[in-house]
C-alpha positions in Angstrom: 8.7 16.9 -13.0 8.6 19.7 -10.2 8.2 19.5 -6.6 7.8 21.8 -4.0 9.3 21.1 -0.3 8.3 23.4 2.2 10.0 23.5 5.6 7.1 23.5 8.9 9.1 23.8 11.9 12.2 21.9 13.7 12.6 19.0 11.2 9.6 18.4 9.4 8.9 19.3 5.9 5.8 18.6 3.6 6.8 17.8 -0.5 4.0 18.9 -2.7 4.1 17.0 -6.0 3.3 17.7 -9.3 0.2 15.4 -9.2 -1.3 17.5 -6.4 0.1 14.9 -3.6 1.3 16.3 -0.2 3.7 13.5 1.5 5.2 14.8 5.3 8.4 14.2 6.2 10.1 14.4 9.3 13.5 13.9 11.7 14.0 11.5 14.5 13.5 12.9 17.5 17.3 12.5 18.2 17.8 15.3 15.3 14.9 17.7 16.6 12.2 15.8 14.7 8.7 14.5 16.3 8.4 11.7 13.9 5.3 12.6 12.3 6.4 11.2 8.7 8.8 8.8 7.3 12.3 10.5 7.1 13.5 11.6 3.4 15.6 8.8 2.5 12.6 6.4 3.5 10.7 8.2 1.2 13.1 7.7 -1.2 13.7 3.7 -0.7 9.5 3.5 -0.3 9.4 5.5 -4.3 11.8 2.9 -5.5 9.9 0.0 -4.2 6.8 1.8 -6.1 8.5 2.4 -9.0 9.6 -1.1 -9.4 6.5 -2.9 -8.2 4.7 -0.4 -10.6 6.7 -1.8 -13.5 6.4 -5.4 -12.3 2.6 -5.5 -12.3 2.6 -3.8 -15.3 4.7 -6.4 -17.0 3.1 -9.3 -15.8 -0.1 -7.8 -16.8 0.7 -7.5 -20.5 2.2 -11.2 -20.0 -1.4 -12.2 -19.5 0.1 -13.5 -15.8 -3.2 -14.0 -13.5 -1.6 -12.2 -10.1 -3.6 -11.0 -7.4 -1.1 -9.4 -5.3 2.7 -7.7 -5.6 4.6 -7.0 -2.6 8.1 -5.7 -2.5 9.9 -6.2 0.7 12.9 -3.8 0.4 15.9 -4.1 2.7 18.7 -1.6 2.5 21.9 -0.6 3.9 23.6 2.9 4.2 27.3 4.2 4.0 28.5 5.1 7.9 30.1 8.4 6.9 28.3 11.0 5.4 27.3 11.1 2.7 25.5 8.3 3.9 24.3 7.0 0.7 22.6 3.3 0.0 25.1 0.9 -0.4 23.4 -2.0 -0.6 19.8 -2.6 -1.4 17.5 -6.0 -1.9 14.3 -6.0 -3.2 11.8 -9.1 -2.0 9.1 -9.6 -4.5 5.9 -11.5 -3.2 4.1 -12.5 -6.3 0.6 -14.0 -5.8 -2.0 -15.7 -8.5 -3.0 -18.4 -10.3 -0.3 -20.2 -12.5 2.0 -17.6 -12.6 5.3 -18.6 -14.5 8.6 -18.2 -12.8 10.2 -17.3 -15.7 7.8 -14.7 -16.5 8.6 -13.2 -12.8 12.0 -13.2 -13.0 12.1 -11.6 -16.8 9.8 -8.9 -15.6 11.9 -8.1 -12.9 15.0 -8.0 -14.7 13.4 -5.3 -17.3 12.2 -3.4 -14.4 15.9 -3.1 -12.7 17.8 -2.7 -16.1 15.8 -0.8 -18.1 12.2 0.9 -16.9 12.7 1.6 -12.9 14.6 5.0 -13.0 14.3 5.3 -9.5 16.3 1.5 -9.1 18.9 2.1 -11.8 19.8 5.9 -10.3 20.2 4.1 -6.8 22.8 1.3 -8.7 25.3 4.4 -9.0 26.0 4.1 -5.3 24.2 0.7 -4.0 25.0 -2.7 -5.2 21.1 -3.9 -6.3 19.7 -7.6 -5.8 16.5 -9.2 -6.3 14.7 -12.5 -5.8 11.0 -13.4 -5.8 8.6 -16.1 -4.7 5.4 -17.4 -5.6 2.3 -18.2 -3.6 -0.8 -19.2 -4.5 -4.1 -17.4 -4.8 -5.5 -17.2 -1.4 -8.9 -18.8 -0.6 -10.2 -15.0 0.0 -9.2 -13.4 -3.2 -10.1 -16.4 -5.0 -13.8 -16.0 -3.8 -13.9 -11.9 -5.1 -12.3 -12.9 -8.1 -14.6 -15.6 -9.2 -17.2 -12.4 -8.7 -15.8 -9.9 -10.5 
C-alpha cells in the first residue's frame, strides 16, 4: 500500500491514496492550521473505526444476520507528553436490525479485535482497547425501505 502526502501550506496536507482518493488534513489554528480538515491523529482514529466496522458488518452478514445499520462511536485518550500516542480507545458499536443475535455480534467484534482489524491490533501495542455494543431494532423508516428491496 502506498500513500502520498503533500504539504499544501501552513499545517495543511493532502494525502493521496493508492486507490485514487484524497484526504485533506490540517492542524489546529493554534498550531498554524486553518481547520480545513481533520487532524492526522483524528484521521488515524477514524480509519481504525472504519476498519473494525467493515469487519463487523462483513462477519455479521456472512453469519446471515439481518442488520440494517452499524455505527461505531470511538472515544480515545492520548498521552499528555510526546509522543502523544493513544493510551486508551473504546469502541461502542450500535447495531440495528431484525432479530440480531447478541452472541454473534459479540463474536464478530472479538474476531475483528483479535484477528482481522490490522489498525486496532496495531494501536493495541500502545493503547488499552475496549469494546461494547448495543442492538437496536430496525427503525420503521428502514423497515419500509427494506420491504421494497
